Steps between C-alpha positions, in 0.01 A plus 500: 500500500231557760481704819208394720372696802249309713291631787514263798318709761146612572188453296685540169723201576583297191472786250805568290649730240751357254728688261622295204775650290734399221588549136277397211609350165555845352733617777246727672486496879157439651343512845161345581316548831265229630276515805267251666463226755562161335537579131596854421340716237697740287475853637759698304749457216806707418733491198828669591784636292795434732607328822496827697131547422426147619680558830326835559152358434565196722636718781201734487242220483651287778553793739141619441365149565704461821389837639128472423439228761702646787421780739781723609527548878437850632750630753404787732 
């Protein structure tokens, strides 16, 4: 399975981050992170022991990626 986040605004338009996850032949869960513009290059790899670990890593990675490109408004 793949989760793909693509930037469609500003000068970084077209860049993406993709998270590919699944189970290998030996029953181990894996998560691979790709980044790039047209073809992605492998950035990070994780081998995880259980489904909870997979969900926690995905949640942390996706929330970090969403927050890094947004500015929070300041209210006075």
